[in-house]
C-alpha positions in Angstrom: 87.7 162.4 93.7 85.7 162.4 90.5 84.1 159.3 88.9 86.8 158.9 86.2 89.5 158.6 88.9 87.6 156.0 90.8 86.8 154.0 87.7 90.5 154.1 86.7 91.5 152.9 90.1 89.1 150.1 90.0 90.4 149.1 86.5 94.0 149.0 87.8 93.0 146.8 90.8 91.1 144.5 88.5 94.1 144.3 86.1 96.5 143.5 89.0 94.2 140.8 90.4 93.8 139.3 86.9 97.6 139.2 86.5 98.1 137.5 89.9 95.3 134.9 89.3 96.6 134.3 85.7 100.2 133.8 87.0 99.0 131.4 89.7 96.9 129.4 87.3 99.8 129.2 84.8 102.1 127.9 87.6 99.5 125.3 88.6 99.1 124.1 85.0 102.8 123.8 84.6 103.0 121.7 87.7 100.2 119.4 86.5 102.0 119.1 83.1 105.2 117.7 84.7 103.9 116.1 87.9 104.2 112.3 88.2 101.4 110.7 90.2 102.1 107.1 91.4 99.3 104.7 92.5 99.4 101.1 93.7 97.2 98.6 91.9 96.5 95.0 93.0 97.0 93.1 89.7 95.5 89.6 90.1 96.5 88.5 86.6 100.2 89.3 87.5 99.8 87.8 91.0 101.3 90.9 92.7 101.0 94.6 93.3 101.9 97.0 90.5 102.9 100.6 90.8 101.6 102.9 88.0 102.4 106.5 87.0 99.1 108.1 86.1 100.6 111.5 86.0 102.1 113.5 83.2 105.8 113.5 84.1 108.4 110.9 84.8 108.8 109.6 88.4 112.5 109.4 89.4 114.4 108.0 92.3 111.5 105.8 93.5 111.7 104.0 96.8 108.8 101.8 97.9 108.2 100.6 101.4 105.6 98.8 103.6 104.0 99.9 106.8 102.8 97.7 109.6 102.2 98.4 113.3 103.2 102.0 112.8 106.6 101.2 111.3 108.0 101.6 107.8 110.0 98.6 106.6 111.3 96.8 103.5 112.5 99.8 101.5 113.2 98.9 97.8 114.5 101.1 95.1 112.8 100.6 91.7 113.5 101.9 88.2 112.1 105.3 87.0 108.6 105.3 85.5 107.6 107.4 82.6 104.1 108.8 82.1 101.7 105.9 81.9 104.5 103.5 82.9 104.1 100.7 85.4 106.3 98.3 87.3 105.3 95.0 89.0 106.4 94.5 92.6 106.6 90.7 92.8 108.3 90.6 96.2 105.0 91.9 97.7 102.8 89.3 96.2 99.2 90.3 96.8 99.7 91.1 100.5 96.9 93.2 101.9 98.0 93.4 105.5 100.5 96.2 105.1 100.3 99.8 104.0 102.3 100.6 100.9 104.2 103.8 100.1 106.5 105.2 97.5 108.6 108.4 97.5 109.8 109.8 94.3 110.8 113.0 92.5 109.9 114.8 89.3 112.6 115.9 86.9 113.1 119.2 88.8 113.8 117.3 92.1 110.5 118.1 93.8 109.6 115.2 96.1 106.3 113.4 96.3 104.9 110.5 98.3 102.1 108.1 97.3 100.4 105.9 99.9 97.9 103.1 100.0 96.3 101.9 103.2 92.8 100.6 104.0 92.0 100.9 100.3 92.6 104.6 100.3 95.2 106.1 97.9 96.8 109.4 98.6 99.5 111.6 97.1 101.4 114.2 99.0 104.0 116.8 98.1 107.2 116.1 100.0 108.8 113.1 101.4 106.8 111.0 104.0 109.1 108.0 104.4 112.2 107.8 106.5 115.5 108.6 104.8 117.3 105.2 105.1 121.0 104.9 104.5 121.6 103.8 100.9 123.0 100.4 102.1 119.7 99.6 103.9 117.6 100.1 100.7 117.3 96.9 98.7 117.4 97.0 94.9 114.5 95.6 92.9 116.7 92.9 91.3 117.9 91.7 94.7 114.9 91.8 97.1 113.5 88.9 99.0 109.8 88.1 98.8 107.7 89.5 101.6 105.9 86.9 103.8 103.3 88.0 106.4 105.1 86.0 109.1 108.4 87.8 108.4 109.7 90.4 110.9 109.3 94.0 110.0 112.9 94.4 108.8 114.5 93.3 105.6 117.5 91.2 106.6 120.0 93.8 105.3 118.4 96.8 107.1 119.8 98.4 110.1 117.5 99.4 113.0 115.4 102.5 112.3 112.6 104.1 114.3 111.1 106.6 111.8 
């Protein structure tokens, strides 16, 4: 092999690698451009927890829940949140004894999960909450306030072990 063939081969490999890396970066940028990112914020002025979308895309089909003693409970469906949107969760008050979680989807149907526990916020791709029957998920306009002495189940929920 002569030097010009080796140099040409190296140029082809570099071009292919550049194409692959460029495509991967473009896909990641597109995901960031449409990805909703939900966070829980303790809002003392409102007297309750608030959920905020700090991402770039709308969060759809949002279900919030609480976690205590290793069990998820009190699932509540809330309205969609646009980018920079927020929604107060008055039924939670300012409880700090349970973990909080929300599952949601972007406009393409990709599922995400946001959690807050021990003052640590995390966001995951995929669903991390149980899939409750729709009848067991309260609606934001018809949910009872959470009290620390309440049992882990919302009165309308069936038994679940997820």
